[in-house]
N, C-alpha and C positions, 0 to 999 in steps of 0.2 A: 881656253874659252870662257868668256865672262858670262855668268848666269844672270839674267834680270828677272826679277819677280814679276808675277802677273800684275799686282798693284802697281809697281814701279813703271812698268810698260804702259799700262792704261793711263796713269797719270801723265807720263811723258807726252803721250799722244794728245791727251786734252790740254796741256799746257802749251804745246806746239800749236794747237788749234787756236787757243785764245790769243797767243802772240800773233798769229797770222791774221786773226780777226781784228785786232787792235791795229796791226799795220795798215791794213786795207781801209778800215774805218777812218783812221787819221790821215791816210793819203787822200782820201776823197774829200775830208773836211779841209785839208790844206788847199785843194783845188777851189773849194768854195771860197775860202778866206782870201785867196789870190785875187778873186774878182772884186774884193773891197779894196785891198791895197797890199803891195809886197811888204809894206812896213808891218803888218800883223803876223807875218810868218813866225817870229819869235815865240809867239803864244803857242802855236802848234808844236814847235820845236821843244818848248819847255814841257809840254804835256807828253810828248813822245818820250823823252829822256825819262820821265818819271815812271811811265808805265812800262819801260823796258827792263826786263829783269824782275827782282823781288821775289818774295816767297810764294805769292799766288795763293796765300792761305785762304782767303775768303772765297776766291773762285773755286779752290779744291774742296772746301766745305760744302759749297753749293752743289758740285758735282757729285760728291758721294751722297748727299742728301737726295739727289736726283736718282742715282743708281740703286740706292737703298730702297726707294719706292718703286722700283721696277722700271725706270727710265733706261733706254737703250744707250750703249756706249757710242760715242762720237756722234751724237745727235746735233745738228746745227743750232737747235734752240738753246741747248744747255751751254754751248760754246759762246753764244751771244749773250746769255745771262752772265757768264764769266767775265766777258768784255765789259758788260755794263757795271759789275761790281768793281772791276779794276779801275774803270774811270771815276766811280764814285770814291773809291779809296784814294785815288791821286787827288781828287777835288779837296778831301778832307785833309790830307797831308799838307797841301798847299796852304790851306788856311790856318791849320794847326801851327805850322812853322811861323807864320806871320803873328799869331796870337802869343806864341812862346818866345818870339824874338830869336829863334834858332837859325843860325846862319848855315848849318849843314844838314845834309840828308843823304844817308847812305854812303857817307864818306865824301861827297862832293857838296857843292854850294846848293842851298835850298833854292827855291824858285824866285822868292823876293830878292835873295842876294845875288842870284843870276841877272836879274833886271837891273839892280843897282850897279853891278859890274859893267853891264853893257852901256849904261848912262855914263859911267866914269871914262871907259875906253873911247867912247864916241865923243867925248868932250862936250856934251850937252849942257844946256843952261839949267839953273835952279838946282834943287836939292836931290841928290841921287838916291838917298834912302827913301824918301818920300815916293819918288817915281817907281822904286823897286816895289814898295809895298803896294802902291795902287795897280801897277801892272799885274802883280801876283794875284791880287783881289780878283781882278777881271779874268785872269787865267783860270783861277779856281772856279769862278762862275761859269765860265764857258765849259769847263770840264764837267760841271754838274749837268749843264744842258745836254752835252754829249752823252752822259750816262743815261739820262732819260730817253733820248732819241734812241740809243742802242737798246734799251730795255723794251721799248714800244716796238722795235723791229721784230721782236718775237711773235707777235700776233696775237691770236686769240687766246692762248694760255696767259698772257700777260695783260689782257684787256681789262678795262675799268670794271670793277666789281668782282673780279676773279680773286680767288685766294692768294695767288702769287703777287697780283698788284697790290693787295691790301698789305702784305708783308713788306713789300718795296717801299711803299708810302710810309709806313709806321717806322721802318728803319731809319730812313732819312730824316724824319721829323725827330725822332728820339736822339739821333747823333747831335743835331743842333741844340736840343735841349740839355743834353749831357755837357756839351761844350760850355754852355752858359753857365751851368752848375759849377763846372771847374773853375771858369774865371771869377765867378762869384765867390767861391770859397777862398781863393787867393787873397782877395781883398777884405772879405767879411770874416774869414776864419780867425784872424788874430783877436777879434773882439767878440767871437762867439764863445759858447761854452766848450772847453776843451774835451769834456767827457763825451761829447757827441761827435768829435772829429773822426773817429774810425767809422762810425755809421754813415757819416756824411760822404766820407771817401769812397766807401763801398757803394753808395747810391750813384756817385760820379762814375765810378768803374763800370757799373751795370749799364747805364744808359749812354755813355760816352764811348764805351770800348766793347764790353763783353757781348751785348746784344748784337752789335753790328759786325763784330769780328767772327763770332761763332755762331750764335743762336739764329739770327735772321738769315744769314747765308745758307745754312744748313736746311732750315725750314723752307727757304724759297726754292731750292732745288727739289725738295720733297713736294711742295706744293705744285710746281710745274709739271711734275710727273703724275699728279693726282693722288698724293698721299692722303690716307685717312686722317681723321681728327686725332685718333688714338696714337697713330705713329708720330705726328707732328708733336704730340705732347711728350712723347717718349724722346724725340729729338731734343726737345727743350730741357728735359730732365738731365741730359748729358751734356749739352752744349753751353748752358748758361753757367754752371759752376766751372766748366773748363774755361770759359771766357773770362771769368773773374780771376781764375788762378793765372791765366796767360798775362792779364794786365799787371797783376801784382808782381810776377816775375819781371816783367818790363821795368816796373817802378824799382824793384831791387837793383837790376842792372843799371838803371839811371844813376843809382848812387855808388854802387859797389862794382859795376862792370869794368872791363878793360876797353878803353877807347878804340884801340887797334882792332878790337872785335866788334863793338857796337857801332863804330862809325861816328860817335858823338863825343865831345869832350867830356872828361870826368866831372861829375857834379852839376851838369847842365840843368838837371831837374830841380836842383836846389836853387840855382841861380834864377831859374824861371818862377820859383815860388810855388812849386807843385805840393798840394796838400794831400799826399798819397796816404794809403793805409799804413805804410812804413812810417811816415812822418806822424800820423795820428797816434800810433802806438808810442812813438818817442815822446810826443808832447804828454802823453798820459802817465807814462812810466819813469821818465827822467826826473830828476830833482826840479825844484821850482826854479832854481838859478839856471840849470841847464836848458829847461823848457822855454825860460824867457830868452836865453842866448839863441836857441833855435829859431824862435819866432822873429828875432831881430834879424838873423841871417837870411832867412827864407826871402827870395825875391831881390836879393842883392846881385845885380849883374857883374859886380866886380868882386865876387866871392873869390878870395885867394885859395891857392891850393892847401895852404895849411889849415885853412877854415874847413875846407871839404874833409880833410884828414881828421880834423877835431870832431866834426859831425858825425862821421863815420864811427870813430870810437865810441862817441856818446851813444849811437844807436845799437852798437854791439853790447857795450857795458850795461845799458839800462834793460837789455832784453827785447828791444823792439824788432831787431833782425829776426831773433829766434821766433818771436810771436808772429811775425809775417811768414816766415817760412812754415810754421806750424799750420798756419791759415791755408797757405797754398797746398800743403800736403793734404789737409782735410778736404778742400774743395776737389783736388785732384782724385782723391778716393771716391768722393760722391760721383764725380763724372764717370770714372771707370766702372763703378758699380752699375750706374745707369746704363752705360753702353752695353754691359753683359746683358741686361734685360731687354734690349731692342731685338725685334724679330727680323734680323737681317741676315742675308747670305754670308758666306765666309769671307768673300772678296771685299764687300762693303764694310764689314765689321773689322777686317784686318786693316783697311785703309784708314778708318776713322780712329782705331787704336794707335795707329803710327803717327797720325796727325796730332793726337791728343799728347802723346808721349813727347813729340818735338816741342809742342807749345809750351809745356811746363818744365822742361828740363834744359831749354836752350840757353845758350851763352851770348846770344846776340839778337 
Protein backbone atom coordinates (compact mmCIF):
# COMPACT_ATOMS: atom_id res chain seq x y z
CA UNK A 1 0.00 0.00 0.00
CA UNK A 2 1.35 3.43 -0.98
CA UNK A 3 1.34 6.07 1.77
CA UNK A 4 0.47 9.63 0.72
CA UNK A 5 1.40 12.41 3.14
CA UNK A 6 -1.29 14.90 4.22
CA UNK A 7 0.63 17.68 2.43
CA UNK A 8 0.88 15.75 -0.83
CA UNK A 9 -2.76 14.70 -0.65
CA UNK A 10 -4.02 18.24 -0.03
CA UNK A 11 -1.77 19.70 -2.74
CA UNK A 12 -2.96 17.10 -5.22
CA UNK A 13 -6.59 18.02 -4.59
CA UNK A 14 -5.80 21.72 -4.99
CA UNK A 15 -3.83 21.18 -8.21
CA UNK A 16 -6.66 19.05 -9.58
CA UNK A 17 -9.09 21.84 -8.69
CA UNK A 18 -6.95 24.46 -10.46
CA UNK A 19 -6.64 22.24 -13.54
CA UNK A 20 -10.39 21.76 -13.64
CA UNK A 21 -11.03 25.47 -13.15
CA UNK A 22 -8.65 26.35 -15.98
CA UNK A 23 -10.26 23.79 -18.26
CA UNK A 24 -13.77 25.08 -17.55
CA UNK A 25 -12.73 28.72 -17.86
CA UNK A 26 -10.96 28.23 -21.18
CA UNK A 27 -13.78 26.08 -22.53
CA UNK A 28 -16.16 28.94 -21.83
CA UNK A 29 -13.76 31.42 -23.47
CA UNK A 30 -13.45 29.15 -26.49
CA UNK A 31 -17.20 29.43 -26.94
CA UNK A 32 -17.00 33.22 -26.71
CA UNK A 33 -14.20 33.34 -29.28
CA UNK A 34 -16.12 31.03 -31.60
CA UNK A 35 -18.78 33.73 -31.95
CA UNK A 36 -16.06 35.99 -33.37
CA UNK A 37 -14.58 33.52 -35.85
CA UNK A 38 -13.40 29.89 -35.87
CA UNK A 39 -10.06 31.27 -37.11
CA UNK A 40 -9.19 32.56 -33.62
CA UNK A 41 -9.44 29.13 -31.97
CA UNK A 42 -5.64 28.57 -32.16
CA UNK A 43 -5.20 31.39 -29.60
CA UNK A 44 -7.23 29.46 -27.04
CA UNK A 45 -5.47 26.26 -28.05
CA UNK A 46 -2.06 27.81 -27.42
CA UNK A 47 -3.11 29.06 -23.98
CA UNK A 48 -4.66 25.70 -23.08
CA UNK A 49 -1.48 23.85 -24.01
CA UNK A 50 0.67 26.21 -21.95
CA UNK A 51 -1.43 25.99 -18.78
CA UNK A 52 -1.69 22.20 -18.94
CA UNK A 53 0.83 20.70 -16.55
CA UNK A 54 3.78 22.63 -15.18
CA UNK A 55 4.91 22.85 -11.56
CA UNK A 56 2.03 25.12 -10.43
CA UNK A 57 4.58 26.74 -8.11
CA UNK A 58 2.91 30.16 -7.90
CA UNK A 59 -0.53 28.65 -7.38
CA UNK A 60 0.84 26.42 -4.61
CA UNK A 61 2.58 29.33 -2.89
CA UNK A 62 -0.73 31.17 -2.98
CA UNK A 63 -2.57 28.15 -1.59
CA UNK A 64 -0.25 27.66 1.36
CA UNK A 65 -0.26 31.39 2.06
CA UNK A 66 -4.04 31.05 2.28
CA UNK A 67 -3.92 27.93 4.47
CA UNK A 68 -1.25 29.43 6.74
CA UNK A 69 -3.53 32.42 7.36
CA UNK A 70 -6.44 30.18 8.32
CA UNK A 71 -8.16 29.76 4.95
CA UNK A 72 -10.12 26.49 4.60
CA UNK A 73 -8.97 23.71 2.28
CA UNK A 74 -10.71 23.35 -1.09
CA UNK A 75 -12.38 26.75 -0.93
CA UNK A 76 -13.45 27.82 -4.46
CA UNK A 77 -11.95 31.31 -4.01
CA UNK A 78 -8.39 30.05 -3.57
CA UNK A 79 -8.82 27.69 -6.52
CA UNK A 80 -9.90 30.67 -8.65
CA UNK A 81 -6.89 32.65 -7.42
CA UNK A 82 -4.63 29.78 -8.46
CA UNK A 83 -6.29 29.79 -11.88
CA UNK A 84 -5.66 33.55 -12.24
CA UNK A 85 -1.99 33.15 -11.30
CA UNK A 86 -1.51 30.32 -13.80
CA UNK A 87 -3.00 32.46 -16.57
CA UNK A 88 -0.78 35.38 -15.61
CA UNK A 89 2.26 33.09 -15.60
CA UNK A 90 1.31 31.81 -19.06
CA UNK A 91 1.07 35.36 -20.39
CA UNK A 92 4.48 36.19 -18.95
CA UNK A 93 6.01 33.07 -20.52
CA UNK A 94 4.54 33.84 -23.94
CA UNK A 95 5.93 37.37 -23.96
CA UNK A 96 9.22 36.31 -22.37
CA UNK A 97 9.86 33.76 -25.13
CA UNK A 98 9.27 36.42 -27.80
CA UNK A 99 11.64 38.83 -26.06
CA UNK A 100 14.29 36.12 -25.64
CA UNK A 101 13.79 34.71 -29.15
CA UNK A 102 13.36 31.31 -27.52
CA UNK A 103 11.85 28.71 -29.81
CA UNK A 104 11.25 26.08 -27.12
CA UNK A 105 9.22 25.93 -23.93
CA UNK A 106 8.95 22.83 -21.72
CA UNK A 107 10.52 20.70 -24.41
CA UNK A 108 8.11 21.79 -27.16
CA UNK A 109 7.69 24.79 -29.46
CA UNK A 110 7.08 28.13 -27.78
CA UNK A 111 3.85 29.94 -28.67
CA UNK A 112 5.37 32.29 -31.27
CA UNK A 113 7.12 29.31 -32.87
CA UNK A 114 3.87 27.38 -32.84
CA UNK A 115 2.16 30.16 -34.81
CA UNK A 116 5.04 30.53 -37.27
CA UNK A 117 4.81 26.77 -37.92
CA UNK A 118 1.05 27.13 -38.48
CA UNK A 119 1.82 29.83 -41.07
CA UNK A 120 4.35 27.62 -42.84
CA UNK A 121 2.24 24.45 -42.92
CA UNK A 122 -0.79 26.43 -44.13
CA UNK A 123 1.14 27.94 -47.02
CA UNK A 124 0.14 31.49 -46.12
CA UNK A 125 1.63 34.65 -47.62
CA UNK A 126 4.27 37.03 -46.21
CA UNK A 127 6.68 36.38 -43.35
CA UNK A 128 6.02 33.42 -41.03
CA UNK A 129 8.23 34.69 -38.19
CA UNK A 130 6.53 38.08 -38.09
CA UNK A 131 3.14 36.38 -38.07
CA UNK A 132 4.28 34.09 -35.25
CA UNK A 133 5.50 36.99 -33.11
CA UNK A 134 2.39 39.08 -33.74
CA UNK A 135 0.00 36.21 -33.02
CA UNK A 136 1.89 35.29 -29.84
CA UNK A 137 1.82 38.90 -28.57
CA UNK A 138 -1.95 38.92 -29.04
CA UNK A 139 -2.23 35.51 -27.35
CA UNK A 140 -0.24 36.81 -24.38
CA UNK A 141 -2.41 39.91 -24.18
CA UNK A 142 -5.53 37.74 -24.28
CA UNK A 143 -4.08 35.61 -21.50
CA UNK A 144 -3.48 38.74 -19.38
CA UNK A 145 -7.09 39.72 -19.92
CA UNK A 146 -8.24 36.24 -18.88
CA UNK A 147 -6.08 36.43 -15.74
CA UNK A 148 -7.76 39.68 -14.69
CA UNK A 149 -11.20 38.26 -15.44
CA UNK A 150 -10.51 35.14 -13.38
CA UNK A 151 -9.17 37.13 -10.42
CA UNK A 152 -12.20 39.42 -10.49
CA UNK A 153 -14.45 36.35 -10.31
CA UNK A 154 -13.30 35.88 -6.70
CA UNK A 155 -15.57 38.74 -5.73
CA UNK A 156 -15.41 40.81 -2.55
CA UNK A 157 -12.06 39.45 -1.35
CA UNK A 158 -10.47 40.63 -4.63
CA UNK A 159 -12.43 43.86 -4.99
CA UNK A 160 -10.83 47.23 -5.71
CA UNK A 161 -9.05 48.58 -2.64
CA UNK A 162 -8.77 45.20 -0.92
CA UNK A 163 -5.33 43.99 0.27
CA UNK A 164 -5.43 41.11 -2.22
CA UNK A 165 -6.26 43.41 -5.14
CA UNK A 166 -3.38 45.74 -4.23
CA UNK A 167 -0.94 42.81 -4.19
CA UNK A 168 -2.26 41.47 -7.50
CA UNK A 169 -1.94 44.89 -9.15
CA UNK A 170 1.57 45.56 -7.83
CA UNK A 171 2.70 42.08 -8.87
CA UNK A 172 1.67 42.63 -12.48
CA UNK A 173 3.23 46.09 -12.72
CA UNK A 174 6.51 44.99 -11.15
CA UNK A 175 6.91 42.09 -13.57
CA UNK A 176 6.67 44.46 -16.53
CA UNK A 177 9.17 46.85 -14.94
CA UNK A 178 11.51 43.94 -14.21
CA UNK A 179 11.24 42.70 -17.79
CA UNK A 180 12.21 46.15 -19.02
CA UNK A 181 15.21 46.29 -16.68
CA UNK A 182 16.24 42.90 -18.08
CA UNK A 183 16.20 43.95 -21.74
CA UNK A 184 17.77 47.29 -20.83
CA UNK A 185 20.71 45.57 -19.17
CA UNK A 186 21.24 43.39 -22.22
CA UNK A 187 21.87 46.45 -24.39
CA UNK A 188 23.26 48.89 -21.82
CA UNK A 189 25.27 46.43 -19.72
CA UNK A 190 28.29 46.34 -22.07
CA UNK A 191 28.82 50.10 -21.69
CA UNK A 192 27.92 50.34 -17.99
CA UNK A 193 30.21 50.01 -15.01
CA UNK A 194 31.04 46.30 -14.62
CA UNK A 195 31.44 46.75 -10.86
CA UNK A 196 27.68 47.30 -10.60
CA UNK A 197 26.68 44.35 -12.77
CA UNK A 198 25.91 41.97 -9.89
CA UNK A 199 23.71 44.51 -8.07
CA UNK A 200 21.87 45.36 -11.27
CA UNK A 201 21.30 41.67 -11.96
CA UNK A 202 19.94 41.17 -8.45
CA UNK A 203 17.52 44.06 -8.95
CA UNK A 204 16.29 42.46 -12.17
CA UNK A 205 15.86 39.11 -10.41
CA UNK A 206 13.91 40.71 -7.59
CA UNK A 207 11.33 42.47 -9.75
CA UNK A 208 11.18 40.22 -12.78
CA UNK A 209 11.05 36.92 -10.93
CA UNK A 210 11.46 36.68 -7.15
CA UNK A 211 8.51 38.82 -6.17
CA UNK A 212 6.08 37.39 -8.67
CA UNK A 213 7.24 33.79 -8.34
CA UNK A 214 7.29 33.61 -4.55
CA UNK A 215 6.62 36.75 -2.52
CA UNK A 216 3.44 38.05 -4.13
CA UNK A 217 1.67 34.68 -4.61
CA UNK A 218 2.29 33.76 -0.95
CA UNK A 219 1.12 37.17 0.23
CA UNK A 220 -1.86 37.06 -2.13
CA UNK A 221 -3.11 33.83 -0.58
CA UNK A 222 -2.58 35.25 2.89
CA UNK A 223 -4.39 38.48 2.06
CA UNK A 224 -7.37 36.60 0.58
CA UNK A 225 -7.65 34.73 3.90
CA UNK A 226 -7.42 37.94 5.94
CA UNK A 227 -3.80 37.63 7.14
CA UNK A 228 -2.47 40.26 9.54
CA UNK A 229 0.19 42.76 8.50
CA UNK A 230 2.63 40.93 10.78
CA UNK A 231 2.04 37.59 9.09
CA UNK A 232 2.35 39.13 5.61
CA UNK A 233 5.68 40.72 6.66
CA UNK A 234 6.83 37.31 7.88
CA UNK A 235 5.76 35.76 4.59
CA UNK A 236 7.89 38.33 2.75
CA UNK A 237 10.94 37.65 4.94
CA UNK A 238 10.74 34.00 3.87
CA UNK A 239 9.62 34.22 0.27
CA UNK A 240 11.72 37.08 -1.11
CA UNK A 241 15.16 35.52 -0.49
CA UNK A 242 13.69 32.19 -1.60
CA UNK A 243 12.54 33.77 -4.86
CA UNK A 244 15.98 35.24 -5.50
CA UNK A 245 17.65 31.89 -4.83
CA UNK A 246 15.10 30.19 -7.11
CA UNK A 247 15.90 32.50 -10.03
CA UNK A 248 19.67 32.26 -9.50
CA UNK A 249 19.33 28.46 -9.60
CA UNK A 250 17.43 28.88 -12.88
CA UNK A 251 20.25 31.08 -14.24
CA UNK A 252 22.88 28.50 -13.30
CA UNK A 253 20.84 25.80 -15.04
CA UNK A 254 20.58 28.07 -18.09
CA UNK A 255 24.34 27.72 -18.56
CA UNK A 256 25.26 24.45 -16.84
CA UNK A 257 21.99 22.49 -16.96
CA UNK A 258 21.32 19.32 -18.96
CA UNK A 259 19.06 20.14 -21.95
CA UNK A 260 17.36 16.75 -21.57
CA UNK A 261 16.25 17.85 -18.10
CA UNK A 262 15.71 21.59 -18.55
CA UNK A 263 13.92 21.32 -21.91
CA UNK A 264 16.03 24.17 -23.37
CA UNK A 265 19.21 24.04 -25.49
CA UNK A 266 22.48 24.36 -23.57
CA UNK A 267 23.72 27.93 -23.40
CA UNK A 268 20.46 29.53 -24.56
CA UNK A 269 20.68 32.17 -21.81
CA UNK A 270 24.10 33.15 -23.18
CA UNK A 271 22.77 33.38 -26.73
CA UNK A 272 19.92 35.55 -25.46
CA UNK A 273 22.43 37.88 -23.78
CA UNK A 274 21.10 37.45 -20.24
CA UNK A 275 23.13 39.57 -17.78
CA UNK A 276 22.53 37.34 -14.78
CA UNK A 277 24.21 37.33 -11.37
CA UNK A 278 26.39 34.47 -12.65
CA UNK A 279 27.47 36.61 -15.62
CA UNK A 280 27.99 39.61 -13.34
CA UNK A 281 30.37 37.67 -11.11
CA UNK A 282 32.23 36.42 -14.19
CA UNK A 283 32.63 39.94 -15.60
CA UNK A 284 34.03 41.12 -12.28
CA UNK A 285 36.26 38.16 -11.42
CA UNK A 286 37.65 37.09 -14.81
CA UNK A 287 40.72 38.62 -16.40
CA UNK A 288 40.24 41.72 -18.57
CA UNK A 289 40.70 39.64 -21.72
CA UNK A 290 38.23 36.97 -20.56
CA UNK A 291 35.67 39.59 -19.51
CA UNK A 292 35.98 41.27 -22.92
CA UNK A 293 35.48 37.88 -24.62
CA UNK A 294 32.36 37.22 -22.51
CA UNK A 295 31.00 40.68 -23.38
CA UNK A 296 31.48 39.93 -27.09
CA UNK A 297 29.84 36.51 -26.92
CA UNK A 298 26.77 37.46 -24.88
CA UNK A 299 23.73 37.88 -27.11
CA UNK A 300 25.25 36.11 -30.11
CA UNK A 301 22.42 33.88 -31.41
CA UNK A 302 24.96 31.79 -33.34
CA UNK A 303 27.05 30.98 -30.26
CA UNK A 304 28.66 27.61 -30.99
CA UNK A 305 28.93 24.69 -28.60
CA UNK A 306 32.67 25.20 -28.16
CA UNK A 307 32.07 28.81 -27.14
CA UNK A 308 29.48 27.72 -24.59
CA UNK A 309 32.01 25.22 -23.22
CA UNK A 310 34.70 27.91 -23.06
CA UNK A 311 32.40 30.28 -21.18
CA UNK A 312 31.53 27.51 -18.74
CA UNK A 313 35.22 26.91 -18.06
CA UNK A 314 35.75 30.64 -17.66
CA UNK A 315 32.95 30.87 -15.09
CA UNK A 316 34.31 27.94 -13.13
CA UNK A 317 37.97 29.01 -13.26
CA UNK A 318 37.35 32.62 -12.20
CA UNK A 319 35.14 31.57 -9.31
CA UNK A 320 31.89 33.01 -10.69
CA UNK A 321 30.02 29.71 -10.36
CA UNK A 322 31.23 29.25 -6.77
CA UNK A 323 30.27 32.84 -5.90
CA UNK A 324 26.78 32.32 -7.31
CA UNK A 325 26.34 29.02 -5.48
CA UNK A 326 27.47 30.69 -2.24
CA UNK A 327 24.90 33.44 -2.70
CA UNK A 328 22.18 30.87 -3.43
CA UNK A 329 23.16 29.03 -0.25
CA UNK A 330 23.07 32.22 1.84
CA UNK A 331 19.70 33.28 0.47
CA UNK A 332 18.35 29.77 1.07
CA UNK A 333 19.57 29.89 4.66
CA UNK A 334 17.91 33.28 5.16
CA UNK A 335 14.66 31.90 3.76
CA UNK A 336 14.62 28.76 5.90
CA UNK A 337 15.46 30.70 9.05
CA UNK A 338 12.60 33.10 8.31
CA UNK A 339 10.30 30.13 7.69
CA UNK A 340 11.06 28.73 11.14
CA UNK A 341 9.94 32.02 12.70
CA UNK A 342 6.53 31.99 10.99
CA UNK A 343 3.58 31.24 13.34
CA UNK A 344 2.15 28.48 11.15
CA UNK A 345 0.62 25.11 11.93
CA UNK A 346 2.54 21.97 11.07
CA UNK A 347 0.89 21.30 7.72
CA UNK A 348 1.48 24.74 6.16
CA UNK A 349 4.98 24.90 7.61
CA UNK A 350 5.85 21.50 6.21
CA UNK A 351 4.40 22.32 2.80
CA UNK A 352 6.29 25.61 2.47
CA UNK A 353 9.50 23.90 3.55
CA UNK A 354 9.07 21.27 0.85
CA UNK A 355 8.35 23.89 -1.82
CA UNK A 356 11.39 25.88 -0.73
CA UNK A 357 13.66 22.86 -0.83
CA UNK A 358 12.44 21.91 -4.30
CA UNK A 359 12.91 25.49 -5.54
CA UNK A 360 16.59 25.82 -4.62
CA UNK A 361 17.79 22.27 -5.23
CA UNK A 362 16.06 21.53 -8.55
CA UNK A 363 17.76 20.34 -11.73
CA UNK A 364 15.10 21.70 -14.13
